[in-house]
C-alpha positions in Angstrom: -40.0 -31.9 -37.9 -37.6 -31.7 -35.0 -38.8 -33.2 -31.7 -37.2 -31.8 -28.6 -37.0 -33.6 -25.3 -39.4 -32.2 -22.7 -39.7 -32.4 -19.0 -42.9 -34.2 -18.0 -45.7 -31.6 -17.8 -43.6 -28.6 -18.8 -44.7 -26.5 -21.8 -42.1 -26.1 -24.7 -41.2 -22.6 -23.5 -40.6 -24.0 -20.0 -37.5 -25.2 -18.3 -35.5 -26.4 -21.4 -34.3 -23.8 -23.8 -33.0 -24.2 -27.4 -31.0 -22.1 -29.7 -32.6 -21.7 -32.9 -30.2 -19.0 -34.3 -26.7 -17.7 -33.3 -23.6 -19.6 -32.2 -25.6 -21.9 -29.9 -27.5 -23.4 -32.8 -24.5 -24.2 -35.0 -22.9 -27.6 -34.7 -21.0 -30.1 -36.8 -22.6 -33.4 -37.9 -22.5 -36.0 -35.1 -20.1 -38.3 -36.8 -17.6 -35.5 -37.6 -17.9 -34.1 -33.9 -17.2 -37.6 -32.6 -14.3 -38.4 -34.9 -12.6 -35.0 -34.3 -13.3 -35.1 -30.6 -11.8 -38.6 -30.1 -8.7 -37.6 -32.2 -8.0 -34.5 -30.2 -8.8 -36.3 -27.0 -6.3 -39.1 -27.8 -3.6 -36.6 -28.8 -4.2 -34.4 -25.6 -4.1 -37.5 -23.4 -1.0 -38.9 -24.9 0.9 -35.6 -24.8 -0.4 -34.9 -21.2 -1.7 -31.5 -22.4 -2.6 -29.3 -19.5 -2.4 -25.5 -19.5 -2.1 -25.2 -15.8 0.5 -28.0 -15.7 2.4 -26.1 -18.4 2.6 -22.9 -16.5 3.4 -24.7 -13.2 6.3 -26.6 -14.9 7.6 -23.5 -16.7 7.6 -21.4 -13.4 8.6 -23.9 -10.8 10.8 -26.3 -12.8 11.9 -24.3 -15.8 10.7 -27.1 -18.1 9.1 -26.3 -21.4 7.7 -29.6 -22.6 4.1 -29.0 -21.6 4.4 -25.3 -22.3 5.5 -26.0 -25.9 2.1 -27.9 -26.4 0.2 -24.8 -25.1 2.2 -22.6 -27.5 1.4 -25.0 -30.4 -2.3 -24.9 -29.6 -2.3 -21.1 -29.7 -0.3 -21.0 -32.9 -2.6 -23.6 -34.6 -5.7 -21.7 -33.4 -4.4 -18.4 -34.9 -3.4 -20.0 -38.2 -6.7 -21.9 -38.4 -8.8 -18.7 -37.7 -6.6 -16.7 -40.2 -7.3 -19.4 -42.9 -11.0 -19.3 -42.1 -11.2 -15.5 -42.1 -12.4 -15.5 -38.5 -9.4 -13.9 -36.8 -10.3 -10.8 -34.7 -8.1 -9.3 -32.0 -9.9 -8.2 -28.8 -13.4 -8.7 -27.5 -15.3 -6.7 -30.2 -16.8 -8.8 -33.0 -16.3 -12.1 -31.3 -19.2 -14.5 -31.6 -20.1 -14.7 -27.9 -18.5 -11.9 -26.2 -19.3 -8.4 -24.7 -17.0 -5.4 -24.3 -17.1 -5.2 -20.6 -13.5 -6.1 -20.1 -13.3 -6.1 -16.3 -16.2 -8.7 -16.1 -14.6 -10.8 -18.9 -11.4 -11.0 -16.8 -13.1 -11.4 -13.4 -15.1 -14.4 -14.8 -12.0 -16.0 -16.1 -10.2 -15.3 -12.8 -13.0 -17.2 -11.0 -12.7 -20.0 -13.6 -9.0 -20.1 -13.0 -9.4 -20.3 -9.3 -11.9 -23.1 -9.6 -9.6 -25.1 -11.8 -6.7 -24.6 -9.4 -8.8 -25.8 -6.5 -9.8 -28.9 -8.7 -6.2 -29.7 -9.6 -6.3 -28.9 -13.3 -8.0 -27.3 -16.2 -11.3 -28.7 -17.7 -9.4 -30.5 -20.3 -7.4 -32.5 -17.8 -10.5 -33.3 -15.8 -12.2 -34.6 -18.9 -9.2 -36.7 -19.7 -9.0 -38.0 -16.1 -12.8 -38.7 -16.0 -12.3 -40.8 -19.3 -9.6 -42.7 -17.4 -11.9 -43.6 -14.6 -11.1 -40.9 -12.0 -14.4 -40.4 -9.9 -13.4 -36.9 -8.6 -12.7 -35.7 -12.1 -16.1 -37.2 -13.3 -17.9 -35.2 -10.5 -16.1 -32.0 -11.6 -17.1 -32.7 -15.3 -20.7 -33.1 -14.2 -20.5 -29.9 -12.2 -19.3 -28.0 -15.2 -22.3 -29.4 -17.3 -24.9 -28.6 -14.6 -23.3 -25.2 -13.9 -23.4 -24.3 -17.6 -27.0 -25.3 -17.9 -27.9 -23.4 -14.7 -26.0 -20.3 -15.9 -27.7 -20.2 -19.2 -31.2 -20.9 -18.0 -31.3 -18.5 -15.0 -29.8 -15.4 -16.3 -26.2 -15.7 -15.0 -24.5 -16.1 -18.3 -23.4 -13.1 -20.3 -23.9 -12.6 -24.1 -22.9 -10.1 -26.7 -25.7 -7.8 -25.5 -23.9 -7.5 -22.0 -23.8 -9.2 -18.6 -26.5 -11.6 -17.5 -29.3 -10.4 -15.3 -27.7 -11.9 -12.2 -24.2 -12.4 -13.5 -22.4 -10.0 -11.1 -24.1 -11.5 -8.1 -23.2 -15.0 -9.2 -19.6 -13.9 -9.8 -19.3 -12.5 -6.3 -21.0 -15.5 -4.8 -18.7 -17.8 -6.8 -15.6 -16.0 -5.6 -16.7 -16.1 -1.9 -17.6 -19.8 -2.1 -14.4 -20.7 -3.9 -12.2 -18.7 -1.4 -14.0 -20.3 1.5 -13.4 -23.7 0.1 -9.8 -22.9 -0.7 -8.9 -21.4 2.8 -11.0 -24.0 4.7 -8.9 -26.9 3.1 -5.5 -25.5 4.1 -3.7 -28.1 6.0 -1.8 -26.5 8.9 1.6 -27.8 9.8 1.9 -29.1 13.4 
């Protein structure tokens, strides 16, 4: 019998939701997840892996050190998916994806804007939080809370299509992020 955590006074179908089937219910054993996560985190931290930093260095400084790590990740992911028979080009047939391309790209554009405002991609924020950076730890907590909020209140999309309030959340997210970005511009004297 599996016992799920509950919020005091809430029925099982209340605030907390659990995936009993589909991609959200599948997970590796805790020990394997912990071991692989620590190994990948160690390698990523030691190599300074950062996709945004890689593109920045490539475009501004013509340096390929970080970019080569990003290419290695993409190649390794393709090879692994080919070996496991899970390689599919495009959005169709992916485990958690819909075919509304404009909204896929708009969502990732908002994510990219947020990462740029935060000073780095989610991986970098995780590494910095692990190194004791308080700002990065707040960003990581925001990602966790945001993911929970999105999935529990009809903002997240699924293979069936857009979330009930997904487009409105995307527009509000862009407006909020652009307001933050433009209001934090330091004007030269």
